[in-house]
C-alpha positions in Angstrom: -0.9 6.5 1.8 -4.8 7.2 2.2 -6.2 10.3 1.6 -10.3 9.0 2.6 -11.3 10.0 5.7 -10.7 7.7 8.3 -8.5 5.6 7.0 -5.2 8.8 7.0 -1.7 7.9 8.8 -2.0 10.8 11.2 -0.2 9.3 14.4 3.6 8.6 15.1 3.1 5.1 16.3 1.1 3.9 13.4 3.7 4.1 10.7 6.4 2.8 12.9 4.2 -0.7 13.7 3.3 -0.8 9.7 7.6 -0.5 9.3 8.0 -2.8 11.7 5.0 -5.6 11.2 3.6 -5.5 7.6 6.9 -3.9 5.5 8.6 -6.9 5.3 6.0 -8.8 5.8 4.0 -7.9 2.9 4.8 -5.0 1.4 7.9 -5.5 0.1 6.9 -8.6 -1.6 4.5 -7.1 -3.4 6.9 -4.2 -4.4 9.0 -6.7 -5.9 6.2 -8.2 -8.1 5.0 -4.7 -9.1 8.0 -3.6 -10.5 9.4 -7.4 -12.1 6.0 -6.6 -13.6 7.1 -3.3 -14.9 10.5 -4.6 -16.2 12.1 -1.0 -14.2 15.7 -0.4 -16.4 18.9 1.3 -15.2 19.1 5.2 -15.4 15.8 5.3 -15.3 13.4 8.6 -13.6 10.2 7.0 -11.5 8.2 8.7 -9.4 6.5 6.5 -6.4 3.2 7.7 -5.6 1.6 6.9 -1.7 5.2 5.7 -1.2 4.0 5.4 2.8 7.8 4.5 4.3 9.6 4.7 1.1 8.7 0.3 0.0 8.8 0.6 -3.0 10.6 4.1 -3.7 13.4 1.7 -2.1 13.5 -1.0 -4.6 12.7 1.4 -7.2 16.4 2.7 -6.5 18.4 -0.5 -6.6 17.3 -1.6 -9.5 17.7 1.9 -11.4 20.8 2.0 -10.0 23.0 5.7 -9.2 22.4 6.7 -12.6 19.2 6.9 -12.0 16.5 9.6 -10.0 13.3 8.2 -8.0 11.0 11.0 -6.7 8.1 9.4 -3.6 5.1 11.3 -2.5 2.4 11.4 0.1 0.3 12.9 1.9 1.2 11.6 5.2 4.0 13.5 6.7 4.7 10.9 9.5 5.3 7.7 6.9 7.4 10.4 4.8 9.3 11.3 8.4 9.8 7.1 8.3 11.1 7.0 4.8 13.6 9.4 5.6 15.2 7.9 8.1 16.0 4.6 6.1 19.5 5.3 5.1 20.5 5.4 1.3 22.3 2.8 -1.0 25.9 4.1 -2.4 24.3 1.7 -5.5 21.0 3.0 -5.2 19.3 5.9 -7.4 19.2 9.2 -5.2 15.4 9.6 -3.5 14.0 12.9 -2.7 11.0 12.5 -0.8 7.8 15.1 -0.9 4.6 15.8 1.0 1.8 16.2 -1.8 -1.8 14.5 -2.6 -2.3 12.4 -5.4 -4.0 15.6 -6.8 -2.8 17.8 -7.6 0.9 16.5 -8.0 3.4 18.1 -6.9 5.8 17.3 -9.4 7.3 18.2 -12.9 4.9 17.3 -16.1 6.6 14.6 -18.5 9.6 14.2 -16.5 9.4 10.9 -15.9 9.8 7.1 -17.6 8.0 5.1 -15.0 5.2 6.4 -12.4 4.3 3.4 -9.9 1.6 3.7 -7.1 1.1 0.4 -4.9 -2.3 0.0 -2.9 -2.7 3.5 -2.9 -5.3 4.6 -5.7 -8.3 2.6 -3.3 -7.4 5.5 -1.1 -7.7 8.6 -3.7 -11.0 10.8 -3.8 -11.2 11.1 -7.2 -9.4 8.3 -8.7 -9.3 9.6 -12.7 -7.8 13.0 -11.3 -5.3 11.2 -9.8 -4.3 9.1 -12.4 -4.8 12.1 -14.6 -1.7 13.4 -12.5 0.1 10.4 -13.2 -0.2 10.7 -16.8 0.8 13.8 -16.4 4.2 13.4 -14.8 4.8 10.3 -17.4 7.0 10.9 -20.3 5.3 10.7 -23.5 5.6 6.3 -23.7 6.2 6.7 -20.0 5.0 3.2 -17.9 2.4 3.1 -15.1 2.2 -0.2 -12.8 -0.1 0.4 -9.9 -1.6 -1.9 -7.9 -5.1 -2.7 -5.3 -6.1 -5.6 -3.7 -8.5 -7.6 -4.7 -11.9 -8.5 -2.7 -11.3 -8.8 1.6 -12.9 -12.3 1.1 -9.5 -12.9 -0.9 -7.6 -11.7 2.0 -7.9 -14.5 4.4 -5.8 -12.9 7.2 -8.0 -9.5 6.8 -11.1 -10.9 6.5 -10.4 -12.4 10.0 -8.9 -9.1 11.3 -13.0 -8.1 9.7 -14.2 -10.2 11.5 -12.3 -10.1 15.2 -13.6 -6.4 14.8 -17.9 -6.6 13.9 -17.3 -8.4 16.5 -16.0 -6.7 19.2 -15.7 -2.9 17.8 -18.2 -0.6 17.2 -19.1 -1.4 13.2 -18.2 2.2 12.0 -14.9 2.3 13.4 -14.7 -2.5 12.0 -15.8 -1.0 8.6 -12.6 1.2 8.3 -10.6 -1.5 8.2 -12.9 -2.2 4.8 -10.6 0.9 2.7 -7.6 -1.0 1.7 -9.8 -3.5 -0.3 -12.7 -1.0 -1.6 -11.5 -1.0 -5.2 -11.2 -4.5 -5.7 -13.0 -4.9 -9.9 -10.5 -5.2 -12.5 -12.4 -4.6 -15.0 -13.7 -1.6 -13.1 -9.9 -0.7 -12.1 -9.2 -0.5 -16.3 -11.8 1.4 -17.2 -10.4 4.0 -14.7 -7.4 3.9 -16.3 -8.7 3.8 -19.8 -10.5 7.5 -18.4 -7.6 8.9 -17.8 -6.2 8.7 -21.1 -3.9 5.5 -20.4 -3.2 3.3 -23.7 -1.9 -0.6 -23.9 -3.7 -1.1 -20.7 -3.0 -5.0 -19.4 -4.4 -6.1 -15.8 -3.6 -9.1 -13.9 -4.8 -10.3 -10.3 -1.5 -11.8 -8.4 -1.5 -13.6 -5.3 1.7 -14.1 -3.1 1.3 -15.5 0.5 2.1 -13.0 3.9 3.3 -14.9 6.6 3.8 -13.9 10.5 6.0 -16.8 11.8 6.1 -15.1 15.2 2.4 -15.9 14.8 -0.9 -14.9 16.5 0.4 -12.3 19.3 2.5 -10.5 16.4 0.2 -11.2 13.6 -2.5 -9.2 16.1 -0.1 -6.2 15.8 -1.3 -6.0 12.4 -4.0 -4.0 13.5 -1.3 -1.0 15.4 0.0 -0.8 11.9 -3.5 1.1 10.7 -4.8 3.9 11.1 -7.5 2.3 13.5 -4.9 2.1 16.1 -5.4 5.6 17.9 -9.3 4.4 18.3 -8.8 1.2 19.2 -6.5 2.5 21.9 -9.3 4.5 23.3 -11.9 2.0 23.8 -12.3 0.9 27.6 -10.9 -2.6 28.8 -14.1 -5.0 28.7 -13.7 -4.1 24.7 -10.2 -4.5 24.8 -10.5 -8.9 26.6 -13.4 -8.7 23.2 -10.9 -8.1 21.0 -8.5 -10.4 22.5 -10.9 -13.0 22.6 -11.9 -12.8 19.2 -8.4 -12.3 17.7 -7.6 -16.0 19.0 -10.9 -17.4 18.1 -10.3 -15.8 13.9 -6.7 -16.2 14.0 -6.4 -19.8 15.0 -7.9 -21.0 11.7 -5.1 -19.8 9.7 -2.5 -21.1 12.0 -0.2 -23.5 10.7 3.3 -25.0 12.5 3.0 -22.0 14.7 2.6 -19.6 11.6 -0.3 -17.3 10.7 -0.7 -17.4 7.2 -2.7 -16.6 4.3 -2.6 -15.7 0.7 -3.1 -12.7 -0.7 -5.0 -11.0 -4.1 -4.1 -7.8 -5.8 -5.3 -6.9 -8.8 -2.0 -5.0 -10.8 -2.2 -2.9 -14.1 0.0 -1.5 -16.4 -0.3 1.2 -18.9 1.6 3.6 -21.3 0.7 7.0 -22.1 
């Protein structure tokens, strides 16, 4: 996950909330879409960069099967601890988790058929360096697949959460929620991938729904699944009262039949070495 200061998953409680609240509703559906875009084949060797709790890695392992292999890297030890606790599946490729930054990547060169990175590159301090490392890891003709959220205005649930925070907490803390949406321009993404030496680049915008079936109370737990959570927990009681009131006000317009629902928009880029 993130390498940007202020958006790192260093607290043990946050990855657990992330796994419980966001993985099944947000990151697993997008993992399926991302891997479908790159047409994973059986017995392939896959590298998942910024794996978090292993969401994309586990889907990839199932798709390539027991004859394949998956390596998954992340800078966050708490996230990798959650990933390592998940049981392996006999019909899936083995997964090896490695604690490593994106640049340099702690993996061998020219070893992978596919490199994937779901919602990670926007956090890396040097995106060209990270992409160059991914290219180094790929075999000749190997394929890259990355995803990065579009503008926060195109992601109504998080736009509402940002409005909640701006109304309730110090502005510098509130604006940390903008980090996942800090690389939204498709042309900039394409240019950066090209600058790292990739070819045959195609990029498209994709939309999937995000639904919290448990309503506002469940949706509000998304804040506990962000690196902001430890700082939010330390705020005084009166601030928490303002925060809770703002949550109710800003999420109510997203309620449909008792569920909080909104579309998420991401750019997907596919390229070859």
